[in-house]
N, C-alpha and C positions, 0 to 999 in steps of 0.2 A: 276182690268183689267189691261192687260198688255197694253204697250204703243206701237202701231203697226206700229208708223213712224219712228222707229229707224231701223238702217242699223244694221245686226247682222251677222257675220259670218256662213256660211252654217254649218259649224263642232258645233255649239253651239245648233242648234236645237234640240229639244228632240224628243225621239222617237213616233210617233203617229202626230206630229203638222207639219202643212203644214206652204209654206211661198211663197213669189213671188221673182223671182230673178230681182233683179235691177243693177247687175254691178260686176264689179271686183276690188279686190284693185290692187294696184299699183304693187306689188309681183305676182298677179293672171293673167296679161297681159301677160306674156310670155305661159300659158296654157290654156288663154281663145279662141284661134282658135279652138282647141280640142273639147274644151267643147262646143264652139259654135255648132260643127258638131252632137255631140250629143243630141243637144235641148236646151242648154242653153243659151236662150235669154231672154232679158229683158221681163218682164211680164209672163213668164213661171211658171208655180206652182210645185214645189218639195214639197214631204212627207219625212221624215225621217222614215225610218221602222225599224231601228236597227242598229247592226254592229256586225262584225264578233270577233271570239274569240280575246282576247286581245285589244278589242277597234279599231281595223284598219285592214281592211278598212270600212268605213261606207256605209248603205247601204239607197239608196232612190229610190222613183218612181217619174218618169219624164214622162209626154208623153205616159201613159198607160206601161211604160217598168221600171223593175227594174234594177239598176245598181249600182255598188259600187265604191266609190271614196275615194282613199288615204286623211287621216285625212289632211294633211298638203297641198293639194290641195282645200279640202272642207273650209279651214281656208281663203281661198283666194276668196271666191264665196260669193259676199254680197246678202243678203235676207232681206224681211222685213215680218215679221210674218202676217198670216192671219187668 
């Protein structure tokens, strides 16, 4: 069983896995406003759907919609597996 209390970067979420957003890393503060407008708020549930060819960008589902996020940006979003 995985420890669900540990914060991990969104970029490490496996395809099909879901997590709750818990915040941003220090480097992520600069993109947090843009992501907030896309629904990246604490407690939001996000699911990894896959990745584009060559592994970038990553594809996620959040609030019923799909979006792609650059891997380097996803590394700065902190989530907790659910």
